[in-house]
TORSESE-552673 format. One line per 5 residues: number of its first residue (from 1); their letters; for each residue x, y, z of N, C-alpha, C, CB. Coordinates in steps of 0.05 Angstrom, whole numbers, padded with zeros to 5 digits, always signed. Glycine has a CB too. Layout:
! residues N
NUM = a = X/Y/Z/X/Y/Z/X/Y/Z/X/Y/Z  ...
This chain:
! residues 284
1 = xxxxx = +00422/+00020/+02495/+00421/+00053/+02496/+00426/+00067/+02525/+00390/+00063/+02486  +00448/+00081/+02529/+00459/+00094/+02547/+00434/+00102/+02567/+00476/+00117/+02535  +00430/+00102/+02585/+00419/+00121/+02599/+00420/+00144/+02617/+00413/+00114/+02605  +00417/+00171/+02609/+00416/+00193/+02615/+00398/+00211/+02628/+00420/+00198/+02601  +00400/+00224/+02650/+00385/+00238/+02664/+00378/+00267/+02657/+00395/+00236/+02685
6 = xxxxx = +00399/+00279/+02649/+00396/+00312/+02642/+00388/+00312/+02613/+00426/+00332/+02646  +00396/+00290/+02596/+00392/+00300/+02568/+00377/+00271/+02560/+00422/+00309/+02548  +00350/+00279/+02560/+00330/+00255/+02554/+00330/+00249/+02511/+00290/+00270/+02571  +00356/+00243/+02505/+00347/+00247/+02474/+00325/+00237/+02459/+00365/+00238/+02459  +00310/+00215/+02471/+00288/+00210/+02453/+00259/+00221/+02459/+00286/+00182/+02451
11 = xxxxx = +00265/+00240/+02487/+00247/+00265/+02488/+00237/+00288/+02467/+00258/+00278/+02506  +00269/+00289/+02465/+00278/+00312/+02447/+00265/+00310/+02418/+00310/+00313/+02445  +00278/+00279/+02414/+00264/+00263/+02388/+00232/+00269/+02382/+00266/+00230/+02394  +00219/+00259/+02403/+00188/+00262/+02405/+00182/+00291/+02406/+00175/+00247/+02431  +00189/+00306/+02417/+00178/+00333/+02412/+00184/+00347/+02388/+00186/+00350/+02431
16 = xxxxx = +00209/+00343/+02379/+00210/+00354/+02352/+00188/+00343/+02328/+00239/+00348/+02343  +00185/+00318/+02334/+00168/+00300/+02315/+00141/+00315/+02316/+00165/+00266/+02324  +00127/+00323/+02347/+00103/+00330/+02351/+00109/+00366/+02349/+00092/+00316/+02382  +00123/+00377/+02344/+00129/+00406/+02329/+00124/+00404/+02301/+00161/+00416/+02331  +00133/+00385/+02289/+00134/+00389/+02259/+00102/+00378/+02250/+00161/+00368/+02244
21 = xxxxx = +00096/+00358/+02266/+00068/+00351/+02257/+00045/+00369/+02261/+00060/+00328/+02269  +00053/+00380/+02287/+00032/+00408/+02302/+00024/+00421/+02277/+00050/+00435/+02327  +00056/+00434/+02271/+00052/+00455/+02252/+00039/+00449/+02224/+00078/+00467/+02247  +00040/+00423/+02212/+00029/+00413/+02188/+00000/+00412/+02193/+00041/+00387/+02180  -00015/+00403/+02213/-00034/+00400/+02222/-00053/+00426/+02227/-00028/+00387/+02240
26 = xxxxx = -00034/+00450/+02237/-00040/+00475/+02228/-00044/+00491/+02201/-00024/+00485/+02237  -00030/+00481/+02187/-00028/+00490/+02165/-00050/+00479/+02146/-00002/+00487/+02158  -00059/+00449/+02158/-00081/+00438/+02144/-00107/+00451/+02150/-00084/+00411/+02149  -00109/+00465/+02178/-00137/+00469/+02188/-00141/+00500/+02179/-00141/+00463/+02223  -00119/+00510/+02171/-00115/+00539/+02160/-00126/+00539/+02127/-00080/+00548/+02162
31 = xxxxx = -00121/+00511/+02114/-00124/+00517/+02089/-00157/+00506/+02091/-00101/+00503/+02067  -00161/+00486/+02106/-00190/+00482/+02104/-00211/+00507/+02119/-00195/+00451/+02119  -00204/+00523/+02133/-00217/+00541/+02145/-00220/+00562/+02125/-00204/+00548/+02167  -00198/+00575/+02109/-00199/+00591/+02088/-00201/+00582/+02059/-00179/+00605/+02090  -00202/+00558/+02056/-00208/+00540/+02028/-00185/+00548/+02007/-00242/+00547/+02013
36 = xxxxx = -00163/+00563/+02015/-00139/+00572/+02000/-00121/+00554/+02010/-00128/+00603/+02004  -00105/+00550/+01990/-00084/+00532/+01988/-00052/+00546/+01992/-00089/+00517/+01961  -00052/+00565/+01978/-00030/+00582/+01983/-00036/+00610/+01995/-00017/+00584/+01959  -00019/+00615/+02018/-00022/+00630/+02033/+00003/+00651/+02030/-00027/+00615/+02057  +00025/+00638/+02028/+00051/+00650/+02026/+00069/+00638/+02006/+00064/+00652/+02051
41 = xxxxx = +00084/+00654/+01997/+00101/+00644/+01974/+00118/+00616/+01975/+00121/+00664/+01969  +00125/+00605/+02008/+00140/+00583/+02010/+00119/+00555/+02007/+00156/+00587/+02039  +00091/+00562/+01998/+00074/+00542/+02001/+00076/+00529/+01978/+00049/+00548/+02008  +00082/+00544/+01956/+00086/+00528/+01929/+00095/+00558/+01912/+00051/+00506/+01913  +00126/+00559/+01903/+00129/+00583/+01900/+00125/+00585/+01867/+00157/+00592/+01914
46 = xxxxx = +00125/+00565/+01857/+00120/+00572/+01823/+00083/+00570/+01819/+00139/+00542/+01799  +00067/+00566/+01829/+00042/+00564/+01839/+00037/+00591/+01836/+00038/+00552/+01867  +00053/+00606/+01865/+00039/+00629/+01872/+00048/+00649/+01850/+00046/+00638/+01901  +00071/+00647/+01839/+00082/+00666/+01817/+00063/+00667/+01796/+00108/+00657/+01805  +00059/+00641/+01783/+00036/+00638/+01766/+00005/+00654/+01770/+00031/+00611/+01768
51 = xxxxx = -00004/+00644/+01791/-00030/+00651/+01805/-00031/+00683/+01808/-00033/+00636/+01836  -00006/+00690/+01817/-00016/+00727/+01823/-00013/+00732/+01794/+00009/+00753/+01846  +00004/+00724/+01770/-00005/+00733/+01749/-00027/+00736/+01734/+00006/+00728/+01741  -00041/+00718/+01743/-00066/+00711/+01733/-00092/+00728/+01747/-00068/+00680/+01739  -00081/+00732/+01779/-00098/+00749/+01791/-00098/+00774/+01773/-00090/+00754/+01821
56 = xxxxx = -00073/+00784/+01766/-00074/+00810/+01764/-00083/+00817/+01731/-00043/+00822/+01773  -00078/+00798/+01713/-00099/+00802/+01691/-00130/+00799/+01693/-00093/+00784/+01672  -00139/+00777/+01717/-00169/+00775/+01713/-00184/+00799/+01728/-00179/+00745/+01725  -00163/+00814/+01750/-00172/+00844/+01758/-00178/+00865/+01734/-00149/+00858/+01775  -00160/+00866/+01716/-00161/+00888/+01695/-00175/+00878/+01672/-00133/+00898/+01686
61 = xxxxx = -00179/+00854/+01671/-00199/+00845/+01647/-00229/+00846/+01662/-00191/+00809/+01634  -00235/+00843/+01689/-00264/+00840/+01704/-00268/+00879/+01700/-00261/+00823/+01749  -00247/+00898/+01700/-00252/+00928/+01698/-00255/+00928/+01668/-00228/+00950/+01710  -00246/+00919/+01649/-00246/+00918/+01624/-00278/+00913/+01616/-00225/+00896/+01614  -00281/+00889/+01624/-00317/+00884/+01624/-00333/+00909/+01625/-00328/+00867/+01653
66 = xxxxx = -00328/+00919/+01654/-00347/+00941/+01660/-00346/+00962/+01643/-00343/+00951/+01686  -00317/+00973/+01638/-00315/+00994/+01623/-00329/+00989/+01591/-00284/+01002/+01623  -00329/+00961/+01580/-00342/+00959/+01559/-00376/+00955/+01562/-00328/+00937/+01547  -00381/+00948/+01586/-00414/+00952/+01592/-00418/+00977/+01585/-00427/+00949/+01622  -00405/+01002/+01600/-00410/+01028/+01601/-00409/+01041/+01570/-00391/+01039/+01620
71 = xxxxx = -00386/+01033/+01550/-00386/+01031/+01522/-00413/+01024/+01511/-00367/+01012/+01514  -00424/+00999/+01522/-00452/+00995/+01508/-00472/+01005/+01515/-00460/+00974/+01506  -00468/+01022/+01542/-00494/+01042/+01547/-00491/+01063/+01534/-00500/+01053/+01576  -00467/+01073/+01520/-00460/+01095/+01509/-00474/+01089/+01480/-00427/+01100/+01511  -00471/+01070/+01471/-00475/+01069/+01440/-00506/+01060/+01435/-00452/+01045/+01425
76 = xxxxx = -00526/+01050/+01464/-00546/+01042/+01472/-00560/+01066/+01464/-00545/+01031/+01498  -00550/+01097/+01482/-00564/+01119/+01479/-00559/+01131/+01450/-00558/+01138/+01501  -00541/+01129/+01437/-00538/+01142/+01410/-00562/+01128/+01393/-00507/+01136/+01397  -00565/+01110/+01400/-00581/+01088/+01377/-00616/+01100/+01391/-00570/+01040/+01384  -00618/+01101/+01413/-00642/+01110/+01421/-00650/+01143/+01413/-00641/+01105/+01449
81 = xxxxx = -00628/+01155/+01418/-00633/+01184/+01407/-00636/+01185/+01373/-00606/+01204/+01417  -00629/+01173/+01361/-00624/+01166/+01329/-00662/+01159/+01323/-00594/+01129/+01323  -00666/+01145/+01341/-00692/+01126/+01330/-00713/+01145/+01343/-00695/+01087/+01343  -00711/+01165/+01357/-00724/+01192/+01361/-00729/+01208/+01332/-00702/+01211/+01382  -00697/+01217/+01328/-00702/+01240/+01301/-00707/+01220/+01279/-00672/+01262/+01292
86 = xxxxx = -00705/+01188/+01278/-00715/+01187/+01257/-00741/+01177/+01254/-00701/+01177/+01244  -00759/+01182/+01279/-00791/+01188/+01275/-00795/+01215/+01274/-00810/+01175/+01297  -00781/+01234/+01275/-00784/+01259/+01269/-00785/+01266/+01238/-00764/+01271/+01282  -00764/+01251/+01228/-00757/+01255/+01198/-00787/+01237/+01178/-00720/+01238/+01191  -00793/+01220/+01200/-00814/+01210/+01179/-00838/+01224/+01188/-00820/+01176/+01179
91 = xxxxx = -00846/+01233/+01203/-00872/+01249/+01212/-00862/+01279/+01189/-00873/+01257/+01257  -00838/+01291/+01189/-00836/+01312/+01168/-00845/+01304/+01143/-00810/+01323/+01165  -00840/+01282/+01135/-00834/+01278/+01103/-00870/+01270/+01108/-00802/+01248/+01087  -00885/+01261/+01113/-00907/+01256/+01124/-00926/+01286/+01122/-00900/+01246/+01153  -00918/+01298/+01140/-00935/+01330/+01133/-00926/+01344/+01108/-00930/+01356/+01158
96 = xxxxx = -00901/+01342/+01094/-00896/+01352/+01072/-00905/+01348/+01047/-00878/+01351/+01070  -00918/+01311/+01056/-00930/+01301/+01026/-00958/+01312/+01034/-00929/+01263/+01015  -00968/+01316/+01059/-00996/+01325/+01064/-01000/+01357/+01049/-01000/+01327/+01100  -00977/+01373/+01052/-00976/+01404/+01040/-00975/+01409/+01014/-00955/+01419/+01049  -00962/+01386/+01006/-00954/+01384/+00977/-00980/+01377/+00952/-00932/+01361/+00977
101 = xxxxx = -00997/+01367/+00970/-01020/+01368/+00950/-01038/+01389/+00949/-01036/+01347/+00953  -01052/+01385/+00926/-01067/+01411/+00918/-01095/+01415/+00932/-01073/+01410/+00886  -01105/+01393/+00952/-01132/+01393/+00954/-01133/+01414/+00980/-01146/+01362/+00958  -01115/+01424/+00997/-01115/+01436/+01013/-01108/+01465/+01006/-01103/+01424/+01027  -01112/+01485/+01030/-01102/+01514/+01025/-01083/+01528/+01037/-01119/+01531/+01028
106 = xxxxx = -01079/+01556/+01037/-01054/+01563/+01046/-01054/+01561/+01079/-01048/+01590/+01035  -01083/+01565/+01087/-01081/+01565/+01117/-01073/+01538/+01127/-01109/+01573/+01130  -01085/+01520/+01118/-01070/+01491/+01123/-01048/+01488/+01123/-01075/+01472/+01108  -01035/+01494/+01096/-01008/+01496/+01096/-00989/+01509/+01115/-01004/+01504/+01075  -00999/+01533/+01121/-00983/+01549/+01144/-00982/+01536/+01169/-00995/+01576/+01149
111 = xxxxx = -01006/+01518/+01179/-01003/+01502/+01203/-00987/+01477/+01205/-01027/+01495/+01210  -00989/+01472/+01181/-00967/+01450/+01173/-00945/+01456/+01172/-00969/+01439/+01149  -00936/+01482/+01171/-00903/+01488/+01168/-00901/+01503/+01194/-00891/+01509/+01138  -00924/+01503/+01210/-00916/+01513/+01240/-00904/+01480/+01259/-00951/+01530/+01258  -00915/+01463/+01250/-00906/+01433/+01259/-00879/+01429/+01246/-00927/+01408/+01250
116 = xxxxx = -00874/+01430/+01223/-00849/+01427/+01209/-00827/+01439/+01225/-00851/+01439/+01183  -00832/+01467/+01228/-00811/+01480/+01239/-00807/+01470/+01270/-00815/+01510/+01237  -00828/+01464/+01288/-00827/+01455/+01316/-00817/+01436/+01319/-00847/+01451/+01327  -00812/+01415/+01301/-00807/+01387/+01294/-00780/+01390/+01288/-00823/+01375/+01271  -00773/+01401/+01265/-00740/+01415/+01268/-00720/+01413/+01288/-00740/+01440/+01268
121 = xxxxx = -00730/+01439/+01301/-00727/+01448/+01324/-00723/+01423/+01339/-00749/+01466/+01333  -00736/+01405/+01347/-00736/+01390/+01366/-00716/+01366/+01360/-00764/+01383/+01371  -00714/+01364/+01329/-00688/+01344/+01317/-00659/+01356/+01322/-00690/+01340/+01283  -00660/+01384/+01321/-00632/+01394/+01330/-00623/+01397/+01358/-00629/+01418/+01319  -00648/+01399/+01371/-00646/+01398/+01405/-00639/+01374/+01409/-00672/+01404/+01424
126 = xxxxx = -00648/+01350/+01405/-00638/+01326/+01408/-00609/+01325/+01404/-00651/+01309/+01391  -00602/+01332/+01380/-00568/+01327/+01373/-00551/+01344/+01395/-00559/+01340/+01338  -00559/+01360/+01401/-00550/+01386/+01421/-00549/+01375/+01449/-00572/+01414/+01421  -00571/+01361/+01458/-00568/+01354/+01480/-00573/+01321/+01497/-00582/+01374/+01489  -00565/+01311/+01475/-00557/+01276/+01481/-00538/+01279/+01485/-00558/+01252/+01462
131 = xxxxx = -00527/+01265/+01510/-00505/+01256/+01527/-00501/+01237/+01554/-00498/+01276/+01534  -00475/+01231/+01553/-00467/+01214/+01572/-00453/+01217/+01585/-00461/+01198/+01567  -00457/+01220/+01618/-00440/+01232/+01638/-00421/+01261/+01629/-00419/+01208/+01646  -00435/+01275/+01614/-00429/+01304/+01611/-00411/+01300/+01579/-00406/+01317/+01643  -00415/+01277/+01567/-00403/+01281/+01540/-00419/+01278/+01517/-00381/+01264/+01537
136 = xxxxx = -00417/+01297/+01506/-00438/+01294/+01480/-00441/+01279/+01453/-00438/+01315/+01471  -00457/+01266/+01451/-00460/+01241/+01434/-00464/+01252/+01402/-00488/+01220/+01446  -00486/+01263/+01400/-00496/+01273/+01375/-00489/+01301/+01359/-00521/+01272/+01380  -00465/+01314/+01375/-00462/+01339/+01358/-00437/+01341/+01352/-00470/+01364/+01370  -00430/+01319/+01347/-00399/+01313/+01327/-00377/+01307/+01345/-00386/+01341/+01307
141 = xxxxx = -00383/+01306/+01367/-00366/+01293/+01388/-00347/+01269/+01383/-00384/+01285/+01407  -00367/+01249/+01372/-00361/+01219/+01370/-00346/+01221/+01338/-00394/+01195/+01373  -00345/+01238/+01322/-00336/+01239/+01294/-00309/+01230/+01296/-00338/+01265/+01281  -00300/+01218/+01269/-00275/+01206/+01277/-00257/+01229/+01278/-00265/+01184/+01258  -00265/+01259/+01270/-00236/+01277/+01263/-00243/+01299/+01295/-00239/+01301/+01219
146 = xxxxx = -00259/+01287/+01312/-00258/+01300/+01341/-00231/+01295/+01356/-00283/+01287/+01359  -00227/+01316/+01367/-00207/+01319/+01389/-00213/+01303/+01409/-00204/+01345/+01400  -00240/+01306/+01427/-00243/+01290/+01453/-00252/+01261/+01439/-00269/+01305/+01477  -00234/+01251/+01438/-00243/+01218/+01435/-00248/+01200/+01455/-00225/+01204/+01422  -00271/+01183/+01448/-00277/+01164/+01474/-00269/+01137/+01465/-00311/+01163/+01483
151 = xxxxx = -00247/+01126/+01482/-00231/+01103/+01480/-00242/+01087/+01500/-00202/+01108/+01483  -00249/+01059/+01498/-00252/+01039/+01518/-00239/+01023/+01518/-00270/+01030/+01521  -00224/+01026/+01546/-00205/+01005/+01554/-00217/+00976/+01564/-00187/+01017/+01577  -00215/+00961/+01548/-00222/+00937/+01546/-00203/+00908/+01556/-00227/+00938/+01522  -00178/+00916/+01551/-00163/+00891/+01557/-00146/+00894/+01578/-00148/+00880/+01535
156 = xxxxx = -00123/+00880/+01585/-00107/+00873/+01606/-00080/+00893/+01602/-00101/+00841/+01605  -00074/+00905/+01577/-00047/+00925/+01576/-00059/+00946/+01553/-00012/+00907/+01564  -00042/+00967/+01543/-00048/+00985/+01527/-00048/+00981/+01502/-00037/+01001/+01530  -00042/+00957/+01490/-00043/+00945/+01467/-00068/+00955/+01450/-00044/+00916/+01472  -00060/+00960/+01418/-00086/+00971/+01399/-00111/+00953/+01405/-00080/+00969/+01364
161 = xxxxx = -00101/+00929/+01410/-00132/+00906/+01405/-00138/+00898/+01431/-00127/+00873/+01384  -00130/+00924/+01452/-00148/+00919/+01484/-00158/+00946/+01484/-00127/+00913/+01517  -00164/+00967/+01461/-00171/+00995/+01464/-00194/+00994/+01438/-00141/+01020/+01461  -00220/+01002/+01449/-00240/+01006/+01431/-00241/+01031/+01425/-00264/+00997/+01439  -00235/+01048/+01403/-00249/+01071/+01399/-00264/+01075/+01388/-00242/+01085/+01395
166 = xxxxx = -00288/+01091/+01395/-00316/+01097/+01389/-00317/+01111/+01370/-00331/+01109/+01407  -00295/+01134/+01363/-00302/+01150/+01349/-00288/+01145/+01325/-00300/+01173/+01360  -00273/+01127/+01322/-00260/+01114/+01300/-00285/+01096/+01289/-00232/+01097/+01309  -00300/+01081/+01302/-00323/+01060/+01299/-00340/+01067/+01292/-00331/+01046/+01317  -00355/+01094/+01308/-00380/+01104/+01300/-00379/+01130/+01273/-00395/+01117/+01329
171 = xxxxx = -00352/+01144/+01280/-00349/+01163/+01266/-00376/+01178/+01254/-00332/+01154/+01247  -00385/+01187/+01279/-00408/+01203/+01278/-00412/+01230/+01276/-00418/+01200/+01295  -00419/+01240/+01251/-00412/+01271/+01252/-00446/+01282/+01268/-00404/+01286/+01211  -00441/+01312/+01267/-00458/+01323/+01285/-00493/+01308/+01267/-00451/+01365/+01287  -00510/+01304/+01274/-00534/+01295/+01265/-00555/+01320/+01271/-00541/+01267/+01279
176 = xxxxx = -00557/+01342/+01257/-00569/+01363/+01262/-00581/+01369/+01227/-00547/+01387/+01278  -00599/+01383/+01230/-00612/+01395/+01205/-00602/+01401/+01187/-00623/+01414/+01207  -00578/+01414/+01193/-00561/+01433/+01175/-00543/+01407/+01168/-00543/+01465/+01191  -00532/+01393/+01181/-00512/+01367/+01167/-00538/+01350/+01149/-00493/+01341/+01198  -00556/+01348/+01158/-00573/+01331/+01144/-00592/+01340/+01116/-00589/+01322/+01164
181 = xxxxx = -00585/+01368/+01112/-00593/+01378/+01084/-00618/+01394/+01087/-00598/+01355/+01064  -00634/+01396/+01108/-00661/+01410/+01108/-00669/+01426/+01126/-00680/+01395/+01108  -00642/+01439/+01132/-00649/+01466/+01157/-00662/+01488/+01147/-00623/+01481/+01170  -00666/+01486/+01113/-00677/+01508/+01108/-00703/+01505/+01091/-00658/+01525/+01096  -00713/+01473/+01095/-00734/+01476/+01087/-00761/+01484/+01091/-00734/+01463/+01083
186 = xxxxx = -00782/+01485/+01073/-00803/+01496/+01088/-00826/+01489/+01070/-00800/+01527/+01094  -00853/+01482/+01087/-00874/+01470/+01072/-00894/+01490/+01060/-00889/+01451/+01089  -00889/+01517/+01065/-00914/+01539/+01067/-00922/+01537/+01038/-00904/+01575/+01076  -00907/+01527/+01018/-00926/+01529/+00993/-00925/+01499/+00983/-00915/+01554/+00966  -00937/+01498/+00965/-00935/+01468/+00949/-00912/+01463/+00937/-00956/+01463/+00927
191 = xxxxx = -00893/+01481/+00923/-00879/+01481/+00910/-00849/+01466/+00938/-00881/+01512/+00894  -00849/+01484/+00955/-00826/+01484/+00973/-00834/+01455/+00991/-00824/+01514/+00992  -00861/+01450/+00997/-00861/+01427/+01001/-00860/+01401/+00990/-00871/+01427/+01008  -00859/+01404/+00963/-00856/+01376/+00946/-00811/+01380/+00946/-00880/+01381/+00900  -00805/+01403/+00942/-00777/+01400/+00947/-00770/+01389/+00977/-00763/+01428/+00943
196 = xxxxx = -00782/+01395/+00997/-00777/+01388/+01022/-00778/+01359/+01025/-00795/+01401/+01040  -00794/+01350/+01007/-00803/+01314/+01004/-00775/+01304/+01001/-00825/+01302/+00973  -00758/+01320/+00973/-00737/+01301/+00972/-00717/+01312/+00991/-00726/+01297/+00943  -00714/+01331/+00998/-00689/+01334/+01019/-00698/+01307/+01049/-00688/+01377/+01033  -00721/+01311/+01055/-00724/+01291/+01075/-00722/+01269/+01066/-00745/+01291/+01087
201 = xxxxx = -00735/+01255/+01046/-00723/+01233/+01033/-00691/+01220/+01035/-00727/+01240/+01008  -00675/+01249/+01033/-00654/+01239/+01031/-00641/+01238/+01058/-00642/+01251/+01012  -00647/+01256/+01076/-00642/+01261/+01103/-00648/+01234/+01118/-00661/+01285/+01114  -00668/+01219/+01108/-00674/+01192/+01116/-00656/+01168/+01116/-00692/+01187/+01101  -00647/+01170/+01087/-00630/+01152/+01078/-00601/+01159/+01092/-00630/+01154/+01045
206 = xxxxx = -00597/+01181/+01095/-00571/+01185/+01112/-00575/+01169/+01139/-00564/+01219/+01119  -00597/+01179/+01156/-00600/+01170/+01179/-00601/+01137/+01186/-00621/+01182/+01186  -00607/+01125/+01162/-00611/+01096/+01162/-00579/+01088/+01161/-00630/+01086/+01135  -00564/+01099/+01145/-00534/+01092/+01141/-00518/+01099/+01166/-00522/+01109/+01116  -00534/+01113/+01185/-00518/+01122/+01210/-00524/+01101/+01232/-00526/+01153/+01221
211 = xxxxx = -00551/+01102/+01232/-00563/+01080/+01251/-00549/+01054/+01238/-00599/+01079/+01250  -00537/+01047/+01217/-00532/+01015/+01208/-00505/+01014/+01227/-00526/+01008/+01168  -00489/+01030/+01214/-00465/+01036/+01231/-00466/+01031/+01262/-00458/+01064/+01228  -00485/+01044/+01271/-00487/+01038/+01307/-00497/+01013/+01310/-00508/+01058/+01326  -00516/+01003/+01292/-00526/+00978/+01296/-00493/+00959/+01300/-00550/+00969/+01266
216 = xxxxx = -00479/+00958/+01280/-00453/+00947/+01271/-00438/+00946/+01298/-00438/+00964/+01247  -00428/+00974/+01313/-00419/+00974/+01332/-00424/+00964/+01357/-00417/+00988/+01332  -00461/+00963/+01357/-00473/+00954/+01378/-00465/+00920/+01382/-00503/+00960/+01373  -00471/+00910/+01355/-00459/+00871/+01357/-00437/+00874/+01358/-00462/+00847/+01332  -00420/+00890/+01349/-00388/+00880/+01360/-00381/+00880/+01388/-00366/+00897/+01349
221 = xxxxx = -00392/+00902/+01402/-00387/+00903/+01428/-00397/+00884/+01445/-00393/+00924/+01436  -00430/+00874/+01435/-00432/+00850/+01452/-00418/+00820/+01443/-00460/+00845/+01454  -00412/+00825/+01424/-00393/+00803/+01418/-00367/+00808/+01431/-00388/+00800/+01388  -00351/+00826/+01430/-00333/+00826/+01449/-00340/+00827/+01478/-00318/+00845/+01443  -00359/+00840/+01487/-00374/+00836/+01520/-00372/+00801/+01522/-00417/+00850/+01521
226 = xxxxx = -00384/+00783/+01512/-00382/+00756/+01512/-00357/+00741/+01513/-00393/+00747/+01493  -00342/+00751/+01502/-00322/+00743/+01492/-00294/+00748/+01521/-00320/+00760/+01461  -00299/+00774/+01525/-00283/+00774/+01549/-00295/+00772/+01573/-00268/+00795/+01550  -00317/+00764/+01580/-00332/+00745/+01607/-00317/+00719/+01605/-00368/+00737/+01603  -00316/+00707/+01577/-00313/+00677/+01578/-00280/+00680/+01583/-00324/+00657/+01548
231 = xxxxx = -00263/+00695/+01582/-00233/+00696/+01586/-00234/+00698/+01615/-00217/+00720/+01572  -00250/+00719/+01621/-00248/+00722/+01657/-00253/+00696/+01670/-00272/+00744/+01671  -00271/+00691/+01656/-00284/+00661/+01672/-00260/+00634/+01663/-00323/+00650/+01655  -00245/+00630/+01644/-00226/+00616/+01639/-00203/+00625/+01662/-00220/+00618/+01609  -00200/+00642/+01665/-00172/+00652/+01677/-00182/+00649/+01704/-00161/+00685/+01669
236 = xxxxx = -00197/+00655/+01720/-00205/+00644/+01745/-00213/+00626/+01750/-00216/+00651/+01754  -00218/+00601/+01729/-00216/+00578/+01735/-00184/+00563/+01738/-00232/+00567/+01716  -00175/+00579/+01725/-00141/+00573/+01723/-00129/+00579/+01748/-00124/+00592/+01701  -00138/+00608/+01763/-00135/+00614/+01794/-00140/+00595/+01813/-00150/+00635/+01802  -00171/+00591/+01806/-00176/+00566/+01828/-00164/+00540/+01838/-00194/+00557/+01822
241 = xxxxx = -00155/+00535/+01804/-00140/+00505/+01810/-00115/+00513/+01821/-00134/+00485/+01782  -00100/+00528/+01819/-00073/+00536/+01831/-00075/+00545/+01854/-00060/+00555/+01818  -00096/+00559/+01867/-00100/+00574/+01892/-00120/+00553/+01913/-00114/+00605/+01884  -00142/+00547/+01904/-00157/+00531/+01924/-00150/+00509/+01939/-00176/+00524/+01914  -00162/+00510/+01959/-00155/+00480/+01971/-00166/+00459/+01960/-00162/+00475/+01999
246 = xxxxx = -00159/+00435/+01957/-00174/+00409/+01957/-00185/+00396/+01981/-00159/+00391/+01946  -00207/+00406/+01991/-00221/+00395/+02013/-00220/+00367/+02026/-00243/+00398/+02008  -00224/+00349/+02001/-00219/+00323/+02006/-00191/+00316/+02019/-00223/+00309/+01982  -00168/+00326/+02006/-00146/+00320/+02006/-00137/+00332/+02034/-00133/+00328/+01982  -00149/+00360/+02036/-00136/+00370/+02062/-00147/+00353/+02085/-00143/+00402/+02066
251 = xxxxx = -00180/+00344/+02091/-00184/+00326/+02110/-00172/+00305/+02115/-00201/+00321/+02109  -00158/+00291/+02092/-00154/+00263/+02101/-00125/+00278/+02110/-00156/+00233/+02076  -00109/+00295/+02098/-00081/+00305/+02111/-00088/+00311/+02138/-00068/+00332/+02098  -00109/+00327/+02150/-00113/+00332/+02174/-00111/+00307/+02194/-00138/+00345/+02174  -00135/+00293/+02186/-00127/+00263/+02201/-00106/+00253/+02200/-00139/+00242/+02194
256 = xxxxx = -00085/+00250/+02188/-00060/+00237/+02189/-00049/+00254/+02209/-00044/+00234/+02163  -00047/+00283/+02207/-00033/+00298/+02228/-00042/+00296/+02251/-00030/+00323/+02225  -00062/+00292/+02258/-00078/+00290/+02282/-00071/+00262/+02298/-00108/+00292/+02274  -00077/+00239/+02280/-00061/+00222/+02295/-00029/+00220/+02290/-00074/+00197/+02290  -00006/+00234/+02284/+00014/+00233/+02286/+00019/+00249/+02311/+00025/+00238/+02265
261 = xxxxx = +00000/+00274/+02319/+00006/+00288/+02337/+00004/+00278/+02364/-00007/+00306/+02334  -00022/+00259/+02365/-00038/+00251/+02384/-00008/+00227/+02393/-00075/+00238/+02371  +00000/+00211/+02368/+00018/+00197/+02370/+00049/+00206/+02379/+00017/+00189/+02349  +00052/+00228/+02376/+00082/+00242/+02387/+00075/+00253/+02417/+00096/+00272/+02364  +00054/+00259/+02416/+00049/+00268/+02449/+00050/+00246/+02461/+00021/+00282/+02460
266 = xxxxx = +00038/+00221/+02451/+00046/+00201/+02477/+00076/+00185/+02480/+00024/+00176/+02475  +00082/+00195/+02449/+00112/+00180/+02450/+00134/+00201/+02474/+00128/+00179/+02411  +00128/+00230/+02478/+00140/+00244/+02492/+00127/+00237/+02523/+00137/+00271/+02481  +00104/+00223/+02534/+00104/+00220/+02555/+00122/+00188/+02564/+00077/+00223/+02560  +00118/+00172/+02544/+00142/+00146/+02547/+00171/+00158/+02547/+00140/+00122/+02520
271 = xxxxx = +00169/+00169/+02534/+00207/+00176/+02532/+00213/+00190/+02551/+00221/+00194/+02507  +00191/+00204/+02575/+00198/+00221/+02596/+00205/+00206/+02616/+00179/+00239/+02604  +00192/+00178/+02614/+00195/+00150/+02632/+00225/+00144/+02636/+00181/+00121/+02616  +00232/+00141/+02603/+00265/+00130/+02613/+00277/+00131/+02631/+00284/+00138/+02604  +00283/+00163/+02638/+00296/+00169/+02666/+00293/+00155/+02687/+00289/+00190/+02676
276 = xxxxx = +00269/+00152/+02691/+00257/+00137/+02718/+00273/+00109/+02719/+00221/+00130/+02715  +00280/+00094/+02697/+00290/+00065/+02700/+00323/+00066/+02711/+00288/+00048/+02666  +00323/+00093/+02712/+00353/+00092/+02737/+00354/+00075/+02756/+00358/+00117/+02756  +00323/+00086/+02768/+00318/+00087/+02798/+00323/+00055/+02803/+00284/+00099/+02809  +00315/+00034/+02783/+00317/+00015/+02781/+00340/+00001/+02793/+00313/+00013/+02762
281 = xxxx = +00366/+00015/+02781/+00389/+00009/+02789/+00397/+00013/+02820/+00404/+00022/+02773  +00393/+00034/+02827/+00397/+00041/+02856/+00379/+00024/+02872/+00390/+00070/+02862  +00360/+00007/+02866/+00343/-00008/+02882/+00349/-00034/+02884/+00319/-00005/+02875  +00370/-00043/+02869/+00388/-00068/+02866/+00410/-00067/+02886/+00401/-00070/+02836
């Protein structure tokens, strides 16, 4: 090999090898420190593209899960209010039966009628005031024909299957004494009390149907919530496979690069001594 003083090719080659090994070692250290394999597109173009799409889906689905959870809270509030109204109807029928018997007088019926009127007013008050985040729930706002629809965005796009229309599913008309056909009922007389019992029995049947529909929607939302979280979990697992660093592999790679860096550094020292061999020619 020719001996050159100004251009030490061996040293340059060793420096280039050191730079390559140092860069690779730095990459391994970065991946180990962060736990992420993909820091830039150049690390793995295909994997980066797929993982970014999956990350976008996962973020949208996580928000959908939160939206669905809020929807479940709305339906739960509806069911709670209907439970109270159901208790009122049962009590109204009880005192109607009491007023319909011939063993009590007009004074007792008048007192019972006061309770009847008060409970009916409370029934309507619950319908008028039950709300979630300023959205009325029992005044007809959640009916199928309402212009103020409540739609839950639960998917990653605007497709029909990714949006849950509570108005269509609940179809909840105003739950008032008027709509339940006992707004004019009275139990001040034995005859009116007997008639009120029939009206209240029909109202209870209507309310049972409504609560059955609410229960069906609740069950469906719970199943959808479970399925959505399972989907998020699976997508997150896919993202992890693509993006996360394999620490065992990275530690092995780091160890290899450390050896190469140390070897390249030693070779630079050796290559830098080569020009000194020219001195041996001068000594001869």
